[in-house]
N, C-alpha and C positions, 0 to 999 in steps of 0.2 A: 568580534569574537568568532572563531572558526566554527564552533559547534553551537547548537541551540536546543531549547526545549519548547514544545508547543503544548500548552495546557488547554484542553477543550472537551469536545464531545463527539459522539457518533450517533446519528439518527437513521433509522430505517423505517420506511413507510410502504407497506404492501397494500395495493388497492384491489387486487383480485387474484385468485377466485375467492379469497377470504381476506377481509380487511384486517390489518395487523400493524401495530406501530410500537416502537420502543426507542428510548434514548439512554445512552450510558455516558458517564463522565470518564474520560481517559486522558492520557498524555502520550506524546510521541517525542522521539529524539531525532534531530537533524544533524548528521555527522558528515564531515568532509572526509572522503575515503583516503585521501593522501595525508591526513593529519590525525590518524587514529592513535598514534603514539603520544598525542597531546591531549587526550581526553582527561577530564578531572579524575582524581584518584578513586573516587567512588564509582566511576563508570569504567569497569574493567574491559580490556580488549583481549578477547580469546582466553580469558581466565575467569574462573568462577568467582562470583561476588554478589553483593546485594543487587547491583545493576551491572549489565554488561552488553557489549556488542561483539558478536562472533561472525567471522567471515563465512563460516559454514551455513549461516542462516540466509544467505543471499547469493545472487549470481550463479556461478557454477556449483556452489554448495559442496565443494570438495576441499575447502580450507585454503585454496590458492588465493593469490592476491586478486582483489576485485578490479583493479585498474585495467589490466590486460583484457579481462573478460568484457567489461563495458565498452572499452575502445573497439574491440573486435566486433561486438554486437552492433555498435553504431556504424562502423565501417562497412559491415556486410549489408547494411541498409542504405549505403551511400551518404552517410552523415559523418563529417570530419569534425571531431571535437578537439583535435590538435593538442592534447595534453592539458586542456582547460579544467577548471574546477568541476568536480563531481560530488554532489551531496545526496545523501540517502535519508529519506524520512520513513521511520518505522517505529514499532514498539521495541523497547529494549528488553533484553532478558532480565528477569527478576528471579533471584535465587536459582539461576541456571536455566529457567524455562521461559519460552516465548512461543506464541503462535501469532503469525502476522497474516491476517486475511488479505491485506493490501500493504505493499511497500512501494514507495515512489522514488525513483532516481531522477535528479535534475542535473543535466549535463550541459556545461558551458564550453564555448571555444576559448582559445587563448586570449581573445579580446573581452572576455567576461560576458558574452552574449549567450543567452539560453538557446541551445540548438536542438536539444532532444529531451523528451521525458519518457521514461520507461516505467510502466506499471507492472509490478510483480504481484500476481494473484495466486493465492494458495487455497486448497481445500483441506478438510480435516482428514482426508485419506492419504496425506503425504504427497500429493501431486501439486505441480506448479506450472504456471504458464505466464509469459510476459507479453505485454502489448507495448510496442515502441511507436512513439509519436515524434516525427520531425517537427520542429517548432520554427515558425516564421511569423511571429506576432501573436495571434490568438492561441488559446489552448482550449479548443472546443472540437471534439472529434468523436468518431463513431466506429465501432468494431462489431463484426460477428462474434458472438460468444463462442469460445473454444473449449474452455475448461468446465467440467462439471463441478459446481460450487455448492449448490443447494439441491436436495431432493424435491424441493417444492417449485423449482424452475427448470424448464427444459433447456437443453443446449441447442437443439435444432431450431433454426428460424428465429433465434433470439438475438437481439442486438443491444450492445452497451452504448451509451452515450455519456462521455465525461466532459465536465467543465472544470477548469483548474485556475485557481489564483495561486501562483507560485509563492513560496514562503518569503515574506518580508517581515513586517511587524505582526502579521497574521498569516494563516494558511487556510485554504478552502478547496476541498475536492467534492464536487457534486456529481453523482452518477444517476443515470436513468436507464432502466431495463424495460425493453418493449418486445412484443412479438407481433405476429400478423394482425392480431386483434387490438393492438394498441398498448398503452402504458400498463406495466405490471407492478413495478416498484421503484422507489427512489431511495437513495442513501446520501447523506451529507456528513462529511468529516470537516470539522473546523476547530481552530485553536489559535491562541494568542501567544506571542513569543516571550520567552524568558531566556536570559543568558544561561548557558550551561555551566553552572558552578556547583561545587559540593553543597553549598547552602541550599540552592534551588533544587538539587537532586534529592536532598534529605526532605525538603518540603513536599516533593512529589511522592516520596515513599510514605509519608504520613497521610497525605491527601488521598492517595490511590493505593492503599495497601494490597499486596498480592494481586495487582491489576491483571497481569498476564494469565494467571490461573482463572480469574473472574471472566476474562474474555472467552476462553474455551468453554467454561461452565455456562456462560450466558448463551453461547451459540446453541448448545444442546438444550438448554431450558426453553429458548424460543422455538426450537424444533418441536419440543413436547407440546407447547401451547398451540402450534399450528396443527399438529396431529389431533389434539382435542377439538380444534375447530373444524376437523375433517377436511383439511386442505389436501388436494390430490398429491400423492407421494410417488416419485419416479425413481427407478433404479439407476445406479451409476453406470455410465457408458465407458468406453475406452478413452484414455487421455489423448490429447492432441499429438499428432506425429511430429510437429515442429515445436521447438521451445519458445519461439518468439513470433508474434503476428504484427503486421502493419495495419494501420487504420484504414477503413473504407473511405473516409473523407476527413478533412481537418480544416479548421478555420485558419485564415492567413492574415487577419488584421485585428489588432487589439482594440 
């Protein structure tokens, strides 16, 4: 099956300056960007529907084809994916709406080997930044934080660390955020694979009604809870000058 669904959860655990933890049930879609015309009928491509995938939600965000953009982005970093399969893990649009805090691109070469992972990070102010990882075995890597995501976490002197289990029968993305004083928070995204069929998509609609609206509502609700806990609040800075960052370090052995 070219496309897939991952049914699972997102967990956040903040350890300081105020302890705060939550978990939500969600699902993601994994699509092959070269096979979007073969999505099930319930999953519309660039058209309004109960569920949908829009090119404007990713990459250049101008409605152009995603393939040239990801190939150029990888090439600029010295990564040749040579026309290999590219899959994108994200929340789908539901009734025309989506907010994706994190979308993940999996880029293979012509031999089917995973050569790069691109993490697209978004904030609620309409700003985006991508972190590109060349892959040679392990998927364990560290970046300086570039994009203001939360008013409760600084950008300066803050580092992301990601560990990834690429999608097979399951998917796992674990992130850890730290500053000069140590661990700040952790987040884990995990899900189990389902075939992307109209039947399974209907099941997701029933199990996760209005999920994408709940995602943005939950972000603001958790912010209110942190304010009530008197967590320090920081103003938004300027967005990063460059749209894509490379990691500070990466693992090379699985």
